[in-house]
C-alpha positions, 0 to 999 in steps of 0.5 A: 499500499502507498500513501493514502489520498488526503484531499484537504490537505492537497486542496489546501496546498493547491489553493495556496499556490494557485494563489501566489503564482496568479495562475487564473489572473487573465489579461487581454492577449492579442496573440490568443483567441479569447473565450468569455465564459460567465455563469450568473453571480450569486446573491450574498445570502450568507451561505452557499448551497449545494445549488451554487455548486451545481451551478458553478462547478461544471461551468468551472470545468467548461471553462478550463477545458476552454483554456486547455484548448488555447484560449484565453479564458476570462472567468470572472465572479461577483456578487449581486449585493442589493436586494430586499433580504439585507433589508429585512435583516436589518429590521428583523436583526437590528443590523445594518443592510450594508454590514450584513451584506458584507459579511455574508460576501466575506463567508461566501468568497471563502466557500467559493474559493473552496471549489477550486474554481478558476474565478479571477478574484482581481475582477471581482465586482460588488453591485453594492459598491458605490463605484459600481452603482454609479454606472446604474445611475449614469445608464439611468441618466442616459436612458432618461435623455434618450427618453427611456426612462420616464415616470407615470402613475402604476398599480403597486401592491401596498400595505395600508397598516405599514403604510408602504409599497411591498416587493412581490417577495413581500406578500404572502400567497395566495392570502395576499397579505403582508409578511411583516404585519399580515394585513391583506395587501391592496393594489394602489396607484403611485408615480413610478419610474419606468425604463422603455423596454417596449421600445425594443419590443420587436427587436427582442423578438429576434433571436437570429443571432442567439445560439440560445435554448429553444424553451427560453426563446418560446418563454420571451417570445410568449412574454412579449406577446406580439399581436397584430389587430385593430384599435378603435374608439368606443363613445360612452352614451350619454356621456358627451366627449367620454370614450375609450380605446380597445384593441381587438385581434379579431375585427371580423367579429366586431358586429358580434360585440354585446357588452364592453368590459373596463379593468376596474382600475380603468380611469374612466370608471369613477366618471361614467358609473352611474350613482346607483351602481357606485357602491357595488362598484367600489366593493368590486374593485377593492375586491380586484385591488387584493388579487395579483395580476396571476390570480386575476389572469388564472384560467381556472377562476370564474369570470365575474363582474359588475354593470356600471350603469353605463353603455358604449356605442359600437361605431360600426352599427351604432348599437348601445352595449352595456359596460362592466368592469371585470378583474380578467381585464388588466390596465397593464395589457392592452388599453385596459378595455375590451369589446366582449364578442361572447359567441366567439371568444370562450372567456366572453362566452362564459361571462355573457351566460353568467349574466344573461347578455346576448350571444350574437354569431357573426362567424358561422360554424360549418352546418350551422342551422341559426339556432343558439351555439353551446360553446364559443365557436373560434374557427374559420367561417362565413361572416353572419349578421355583419351587415355589408360584410356577410357572406364574406369568409371571416378572413377576408372579412377581417381585411375588409373591415380593417380597411373601412375603419381606417378609410372612415376615421373609425380606427386603425390597424396597429401592433401590440405587445403584452410586454410592458415598460419595465418598472424600476422604482422600488420603495427600499433603501438597499439599492441604487439611488434614482438620481433625479431632484425635484425642484418646485421651479424647475420640476423633475431635474436629473443628477449631473454626471459630474456629481455621481455617484448619489451615494446611500447614506450609511446612517439610514435608520430602519423602521419596523414598518418597512418604509424606506428610511431615506424618506426620513434622512434629512441630509439625503433628502434635501438638497440643491437644484442643479439647474436654478440652485434652489431647494430641492428634494431628491428621489427616495426610490431606488432601482430594481436590483435587476438593473445591476445584473443587466449590464454586470458582464460588461464590468468584469472587463475593467471593474470599477473603471472610472470613466465609463462603465467598461474600458472600450479597448479592453471591451473590444477584445473580451466582449460579447460573453461567448458562453453563459450558464444559468437557470431557465427561470430568469427567462422573461426577467434577467435574460430579457433585460440584459438584452434590452440593456445590450441594444440600448447600449449599441444605440448609445454607441458603447458597443457594436454588437446587439446581443449580449451572450452569444451561447446560453446553457440552462442548468437544471435543478439539483432536489433533495435526497427526498426528490423534492426541491430543496428548502429550509422548511422541508428540512432537505436542504444539502450544504456543501461544507460538511461534504467538502471537509469529509470528502473533498472539493473534487469528490463534491465537484465530480458527484455533482456532474456525475448525478445525471445530465447537467440540464435536467438536475436530479435527486442528491443521493448521499450513497452516490457520492461515496461511489465517486470517492472511491473512484478518485481514490482508485485514480490516486492509487494508480498513480501513487501506490508502487506496481506489483511485479510483472515479467515479460515483455507485453504482447503487441495486441495488448499494447495496441488495445491500450492505445486504442482505448486511451484515443477513444477515451480522449475522443469520448470525453472531449465530445462530452465536455463540449456538449456539457454531458458531464455525467458520461464524460465521467462515466467514460474516465471511470471506465478507462480507469478501471481498465488501467487498474487491471493493466497495471498488474501486467507488463503494460505497466512502465512502458511509453504507452502505459505513462502516456494513458496516465497523462492523458487520464490526468488531463482529461480529469483536470476541469472536473477535478482540478486539485487531485489532477494537479497533484498527481501531475506533479507527482508524475514529473509534469510541468507546473501547471496541469491547468496550462497544458494543452487539451489531449487530441486523438487519432481518428483512425485509432478510434474506429473499431477493428471488427464490428457484427454485421447484422443479417436479415431476411425480408427484415427479420435477424437470421445471423450476425457475423463478426467481420472487419470494420471496413468490410466492402458492400460486395464482400458483406452480400457474399458472406450473408448469402453464404451464411449457413443460418441464412440459407435455410430461409433463402433456399428455393425463393426468389431473391429480389434484392439484397440491402447493404447498410455500411457497418451495420447490416445486409437485408435479403429481400426474398419471395 
């Protein structure tokens, strides 16, 4: 027995050496091709969990592989450090968010280093640093100049007891109560800041320059929700000058309108509601304000509403139709008003039946007898009950009615999107201050660039209500107007933390550069990101926002490309041992630190990559990690333990078999790591190791082919298990460092099978299997098949119609 494998000692040793030699520090090198590999940065919650490792260690392995291929690889790390948890900690624990955040960062930095990842720590960014969020504010000012940042009223979740707006995370669902005091949450209109992401809606639907998962593209496409239709105005009967706009994708059904619906929040509701309907309308508005958008849009809920005592006029036939309010109509989508055609819309059909409203057929279903419908008909058909458009197909009617509306000034063709502008205002402290002031004389005034950053005051006082302390911080609040020099009040809202992560990949290029968000010369070398990895749950927020930011940056002249990340890979989710999503409440969370202490980081890394396909995730198996630990011990013993005495010269066929298996393993491992199939790559390395363990006891040991096989095994392991590979590489006399060596290549000829099994079929049924040379030709294969003793009894005396040869696979004899 040789020296035992001691991962803790080895890993500590190599962490120290890697730090001393700055092995992972990268600089621009015009003589080397660059590769920017980025994994989503963590929030400093205080502890890394196994989910962080599952996201980061395979990314690290892939980044190391690119480096060994000869690329100059940028693989940075930082912290998405603003956010609500720090503020909650301030209220609950009496600790300042900044102190809580930085103590968590220091702890997590140590945990991240224990991974052995090749992060370039010299490029670390922390988004709550003033030198970072200064550029959030700079972007805001640039967006404001371009009309991409603006202020308007918007509905927010509001706690009447705490007297504050609440973030989504602060509302307990489905009860819709405040997490702090349990009071029912309501919707309230407040002045809010927005980024005009809708200006880029059409461009965001173009994925032609992205190698991203189809699922993400579909999610973004649906989220943006492009619809072509007609927008027109409906006048309110007996209310001169009052009207509202509706948008419809079905102008062909406009003669079937039998009622109209406004969102409960629509500003017209208060103006046109009849006095005798007001009490019921107000009660319904309050009920709607208690619901989230998800609840209101659910297909499971009953469609209900309230008649407001007013009528709208259908501009195509002059017919008055009753106006309702209903919570399934939203001010955040479309115009906040709809025309309702119950005969041809399932939602409207259910609503009409509930309230006894007419259901007028205007698109005749096939074989329609003129009677009432049992369900809404949404298919194609001939137009009926549609005045001068009767008899047209509804497709032609769509265009003809749209033409008529445009010609007569009733409406216009238009495109609408589900996508809403990005609400960035947060009534919280721990975020980037929005750089504007309010002056009685000058109005809204942006803070001049040379006064950035507008800093968060460190001595903010947190109240149990959760209200932003910036409202009460006199020194922060009161300032002078940059325009007139008179007294002014600072904006106390801070920015959504998604602003921080929308451009962070650019900051890594030249952290805390003081002349621009990043050094343009360095950006020209590194940008854009070549490979991004992270969870699919970010598809319609972070991943959409960062695309928007890049396009806006392009239009500001900061970059010359259109998309932030060329390639994207979404990893799956690591589940608890019980097969459920990990959560503290379930008690199934796996912490990595004890595992590292027991097995070492390499074992934890390798097990997470072996657990299953990276894009699918899987449950944590406490027994599974033991198998991976045994594998690393086998590799250790293979290299370190003395070999048993062996005699003689190895047989030529054994040498050839070793060489061929070495090349096959290199090819398999390379293809797998390219495709992020770490589990099958590890399986191939395990199989190769098992072969070498047996071969060690034979005359193969010590031959040049043996030494080459060991070198190649360690090189292939280096991205996955960097510490043990580095240690064993040193022990076999390899130059420092294994992570600076070139990835091994293979000889294609040596990966080919020498013999294959040729399947012989008669009329599609397998009748024999013949061992043949791998490169056998068609004529020889057919001859062997026809001469096979097992085949002859199925073809003798029969007419052979044809013989089909599939190279390297089979011969099929067709007989009659």
